[in-house]
C-alpha positions in Angstrom: 16.0 -7.4 12.8 14.3 -4.5 14.4 11.8 -5.6 16.5 8.4 -4.0 16.6 6.0 -2.5 18.6 3.2 -5.3 19.4 0.3 -4.6 17.3 -2.4 -6.9 19.8 -2.7 -7.7 22.8 -0.5 -10.5 23.4 1.1 -11.6 26.8 3.8 -13.5 25.4 4.9 -16.7 26.9 2.7 -17.8 29.6 4.0 -19.0 33.3 3.8 -22.8 33.5 1.0 -23.5 35.9 1.4 -27.4 35.8 4.4 -27.6 38.4 2.1 -29.0 40.8 -0.1 -31.4 38.3 0.6 -35.1 38.2 2.8 -36.1 35.6 0.5 -39.1 34.0 -0.5 -39.0 30.3 -4.0 -37.9 31.6 -3.0 -34.5 33.2 -1.3 -31.9 31.4 2.8 -32.2 31.1 5.2 -29.9 33.1 7.8 -29.5 30.2 8.0 -26.8 28.4 8.4 -28.5 25.3 7.1 -31.8 24.3 5.3 -33.1 21.5 5.9 -36.5 19.7 3.1 -36.9 17.0 0.2 -34.9 15.2 -2.8 -35.6 17.2 -2.3 -36.0 20.9 -4.1 -33.6 22.9 -2.8 -30.1 22.2 -1.9 -27.9 25.1 0.6 -25.1 23.3 1.1 -23.9 20.0 3.0 -21.0 18.5 0.7 -18.8 16.0 2.8 -16.8 13.5 2.4 -13.1 12.4 1.5 -11.1 9.2 3.6 -7.9 10.8 6.2 -6.7 8.3 5.4 -9.3 6.3 7.4 -8.8 2.7 7.3 -10.6 -0.6 9.9 -13.0 -0.9 13.4 -11.2 -2.5 14.2 -12.8 -6.1 15.8 -16.0 -6.4 15.5 -19.3 -8.9 14.5 -21.5 -5.5 11.4 -19.2 -4.4 10.4 -18.9 -8.6 10.7 -23.0 -8.9 7.4 -23.2 -6.8 5.3 -20.9 -8.9 3.9 -20.7 -12.4 6.3 -18.7 -15.1 3.7 -15.9 -15.1 3.8 -15.7 -11.4 7.4 -16.0 -10.7 7.5 -12.7 -13.3 5.1 -10.7 -11.1 6.4 -11.9 -7.9 10.2 -10.8 -9.2 8.7 -7.4 -9.8 7.4 -7.0 -6.7 10.1 -8.8 -4.5 11.2 -7.0 -1.2 8.2 -4.6 -1.2 5.6 -5.0 1.7 2.6 -7.2 1.3 -0.1 -4.6 0.2 -3.0 -4.1 3.1 -5.6 -5.8 0.9 -4.1 -8.9 1.1 -2.7 -8.4 5.1 -6.2 -7.1 6.4 -8.4 -10.3 5.4 -6.2 -12.7 6.7 -5.2 -10.7 10.0 -9.1 -10.9 10.8 -9.0 -14.6 9.9 -6.1 -15.3 11.9 -7.6 -13.5 15.0 -10.6 -15.3 14.6 -8.3 -18.7 14.4 -6.3 -17.7 17.6 -9.5 -16.6 19.4 -10.8 -20.2 18.6 -7.7 -22.1 20.0 -7.9 -20.4 23.2 -11.8 -21.3 23.4 -10.2 -24.8 23.4 -7.9 -24.0 26.3 -4.8 -24.3 24.2 -2.1 -21.8 25.3 -1.1 -19.5 22.4 2.4 -17.9 21.7 3.5 -15.8 19.2 6.8 -14.9 17.6 8.3 -11.1 17.7 7.0 -8.5 15.1 9.9 -7.4 13.0 10.5 -5.6 10.3 11.2 -8.3 7.4 11.8 -5.3 4.6 15.3 -4.9 6.2 18.3 -6.0 4.1 21.0 -8.6 5.3 23.9 -10.0 4.0 26.0 -12.9 4.5 29.8 -12.6 2.5 28.3 -14.4 -0.7 25.0 -12.7 -0.4 22.3 -10.3 0.3 18.4 -10.4 0.8 15.3 -8.8 2.5 13.5 -11.1 4.5 9.7 -12.5 4.1 7.6 -12.9 7.2 7.0 -15.4 10.2 4.0 -16.2 9.4 4.7 -19.8 9.2 6.3 -21.2 12.5 5.9 -24.7 10.9 9.0 -24.5 8.4 11.2 -23.2 10.7 11.4 -24.9 13.9 10.7 -29.0 14.3 9.8 -30.3 17.8 10.6 -34.1 18.3 10.2 -35.0 22.3 11.8 -32.3 24.4 14.1 -31.2 21.7 13.1 -28.2 19.4 15.5 -27.8 16.4 16.2 -24.7 14.0 16.1 -25.7 10.5 18.6 -25.0 7.7 16.3 -23.4 5.3 16.9 -23.0 1.7 15.5 -19.8 0.8 18.1 -16.7 1.4 14.7 -14.6 2.4 14.4 -16.6 5.4 17.7 -17.1 6.5 17.6 -15.2 10.1 13.7 -15.9 10.5 14.0 -18.0 13.6 15.5 -14.8 15.3 11.9 -13.5 15.8 11.5 -16.8 17.9 14.4 -16.1 20.1 12.5 -14.9 22.9 10.8 -18.0 23.0 13.4 -20.4 22.2 15.3 -18.9 25.4 12.5 -19.2 27.6 11.9 -22.8 26.8 15.3 -23.5 27.2 16.0 -21.8 30.6 12.7 -24.0 31.7 14.4 -27.4 30.5 14.0 -27.8 26.6 16.6 -28.9 24.8 17.3 -26.5 22.1 19.3 -27.3 18.6 20.2 -25.4 15.5 21.2 -27.4 12.8 24.0 -26.5 10.7 23.6 -23.0 9.0 23.8 -23.4 5.2 25.7 -21.0 2.7 22.9 -20.9 0.4 25.7 -20.2 -2.5 24.6 -21.1 -6.4 26.6 -25.0 -5.6 23.4 -25.6 -3.7 21.1 -24.9 -6.6 20.9 -26.6 -10.1 22.0 -24.0 -13.0 18.9 -23.6 -15.7 16.4 -25.6 -13.3 13.0 -26.1 -14.8 10.2 -27.9 -13.0 9.1 -31.4 -14.8 6.6 -30.8 -17.8 3.5 -33.5 -17.7 4.3 -36.7 -17.5 8.0 -36.2 -16.7 9.7 -37.3 -13.7 9.6 -35.1 -10.7 12.6 -32.8 -10.7 14.2 -31.0 -7.7 16.1 -27.6 -7.6 18.6 -28.4 -4.9 21.8 -30.4 -5.5 23.6 -32.0 -2.6 26.0 -29.4 -2.0 25.1 -29.0 1.7 21.9 -30.4 4.3 18.9 -28.0 3.7 15.5 -29.0 5.1 12.1 -27.1 6.0 11.0 -28.6 9.2 7.5 -28.5 7.5 8.5 -31.5 5.3 8.4 -33.8 8.0 5.4 -35.3 9.9 6.0 -37.3 13.2 4.2 -40.5 14.5 6.2 -41.0 17.8 9.3 -42.7 16.9 8.6 -42.7 12.9 8.9 -39.4 11.0 7.6 -39.3 7.4 9.2 -36.7 4.6 9.2 -35.8 1.3 12.2 -34.8 -0.7 11.3 -31.0 -2.2 12.7 -28.1 -3.8 13.5 -27.2 0.1 14.4 -30.2 1.5 17.3 -32.3 -0.1 18.5 -35.9 0.9 21.4 -34.5 2.5 19.2 -32.5 5.0 17.2 -36.0 5.3 20.2 -38.0 6.6 21.4 -35.0 8.9 18.1 -35.2 10.8 18.3 -39.0 10.6 21.9 -39.1 12.1 21.1 -36.1 14.7 18.2 -38.2 15.7 19.9 -41.5 16.4 18.6 -45.0 16.4 15.6 -44.6 18.6 14.0 -42.8 15.6 13.1 -44.2 11.7 12.4 -41.5 9.4 10.8 -42.9 6.2 10.3 -40.9 3.1 7.0 -40.6 0.8 7.2 -40.5 -2.9 5.3 -37.5 -3.8 4.4 -36.8 -7.7 4.4 -33.4 -7.0 5.5 -31.3 -10.1 6.7 -28.7 -7.4 7.3 -30.2 -4.4 7.6 -28.0 -1.0 6.1 -29.2 2.1 4.4 -32.9 3.3 1.6 -31.2 4.9 -0.8 -30.9 1.7 0.7 -34.5 0.6 0.3 -36.7 3.6 -1.0 -35.7 6.7 -0.9 -38.2 9.6 -4.4 -38.0 11.8 -4.7 -40.0 14.7 -2.9 -43.6 15.8 -3.0 -45.6 12.6 -4.9 -43.2 10.3 -3.3 -40.9 7.6 -4.6 -38.8 4.8 -3.2 -38.7 1.8 -3.1 -36.6 -1.5 -4.6 -38.6 -4.4 -2.7 -36.4 -7.3 0.8 -36.8 -5.3 0.8 -40.3 -3.3 0.4 -43.9 -4.8 -1.1 -46.0 -1.9 0.5 -48.9 -3.1 4.3 -47.2 -2.8 3.7 -45.9 0.6 6.6 -47.2 3.2 6.0 -50.7 4.4 5.3 -49.3 8.1 2.4 -47.9 6.9 1.0 -51.1 6.0 -1.3 -51.7 9.0 -2.4 -48.2 8.9 -5.9 -46.6 7.3 -5.1 -44.7 4.3 -7.8 -42.1 3.6 -7.9 -40.4 0.5 -8.7 -36.4 0.2 -11.8 -35.4 -1.6 -11.6 -33.0 -4.5 -10.9 -29.7 -2.7 -13.8 -27.1 -3.1 -12.8 -24.4 -6.0 -12.1 -21.0 -4.9 -13.5 -18.3 -7.2 -11.8 -15.2 -5.8 -9.6 -14.2 -8.3 -7.2 -12.1 -6.2 -6.6 -15.3 -4.1 -6.1 -17.3 -7.0 -3.5 -15.1 -8.2 -1.6 -14.2 -4.8 -1.5 -17.6 -3.3 1.7 -19.3 -2.4 -0.1 -22.9 -2.3 -1.8 -25.3 -4.3 -5.5 -26.0 -4.3 -4.7 -29.3 -1.9 -4.3 -26.8 1.0 -7.7 -28.3 2.1 -5.9 -31.2 3.4 -3.4 -28.3 5.8 -5.7 -29.2 9.3 -4.5 -29.1 12.8 -5.3 -31.9 15.0 -6.6 -30.8 18.6 -6.8 -34.3 19.6 -7.2 -37.6 17.5 -11.0 -36.8 17.4 -11.4 -33.0 16.9 -9.6 -31.5 14.0 -10.0 -27.5 12.8 -10.2 -27.7 9.1 -11.3 -24.7 6.4 -14.7 -23.5 6.4 -14.8 -23.3 2.8 -13.6 -27.0 2.0 -17.1 -28.7 2.3 -15.8 -31.5 1.1 -13.3 -32.2 3.4 -15.7 -31.2 6.6 -18.1 -33.9 5.0 -15.2 -36.5 4.5 -13.5 -35.9 8.2 -17.0 -36.2 9.3 -17.4 -39.5 7.9 -14.2 -40.8 8.9 -15.5 -40.5 12.7 -13.6 -37.4 13.6 -15.0 -34.0 14.8 -14.3 -31.0 12.2 -14.2 -27.6 13.9 -14.6 -24.9 10.8 -12.7 -21.8 10.7 -12.2 -19.3 8.3 -8.3 -19.0 7.4 -8.7 -19.0 3.5 -6.7 -15.8 3.1 -3.7 -16.8 4.8 -2.3 -18.9 1.5 -0.9 -15.8 -0.1 1.8 -15.6 3.3 2.4 -19.4 3.0 -0.6 -21.9 4.3 -3.2 -22.5 6.2 -4.1 -24.3 9.9 -0.8 -26.7 10.1 1.6 -24.0 8.4 0.3 -21.3 10.6 1.4 -23.1 13.7 3.8 -24.9 15.7 2.6 -27.6 18.4 5.1 -26.8 21.2 3.2 -29.3 23.8 1.0 -32.0 23.2 0.2 -34.6 26.0 1.2 -37.9 25.3 4.0 -40.7 25.9 6.6 -41.4 23.0 5.3 -44.6 21.2 6.2 -46.7 17.9 3.4 -45.8 15.4 3.1 -49.7 14.6 
């Protein structure tokens, strides 16, 4: 993928200034990569980019997460650049989010800007790209290891190339860098004539077990315990691959989801603090959560505030529960969408300190605060969640 000129002032990876500091848990860490959960104090984060964003190439694994009318529109526009009327408000909000993170003393680094509209090919198929707006999908941080994930969307096959500058820098400074087996993404991976479940029907998923695939955003971390949802981009083989790779020191628990088009856990089940998790009442039955969560306080997300902006309703790639897609700065402070006042009030009532921010117009590009980031360093030690 061709690297584009940078469109903003961005120094790239910053030199590590913590080398002379103590390594106690109360002090910033010196390791380039180190994050064990979703709530330890955030030190460094990757934030995605909108540059070069391209409407995903037509494929059943993309269309299966959309209503039929939206899938038809997406198919007609596939491969074209996102229009400016979508990019510009999203960019303005993204710039404000980055400024907020830096005001909270969080180091922000960015992937390279690339032309996602360039066509590429494997021996079996060809595609154009998508975007690198959501680093949470393609990279998974477990402790001092960062894992490139084997994603199921063909248009995202080379997405991690835009992060290679960062990955090589972290590796040179001591991080462990792993790439999961690159999938073939041939027709054997996808159920033929797939259709999503109708109302009252059991959840169906488009993926077979032909090979391991998973998006990192189908996992959340709570120390030695990880939680995952099987989805239209994560199959059981992918979960098994990660479980075997991590070994006996970690436990991977599946969260059952009733989402009719499952994709990514961070609008379904969201750990917020030690022993506290937010759940989606439409998708999760609290009585069927893994036993490891028996001692946790389970917080039920309030109904999201309606979004009246018609264009956003048509172009969003996400459901209404994007209100849950929050980013923990530490186990008390949490960045949440300003529009969703019900969520802000609930967070306050639960004892958190919500920090309102605007990112509503990022939804056509795949998410909100949690999706748009990858926490590279959080200050804390590896612990069990129970």
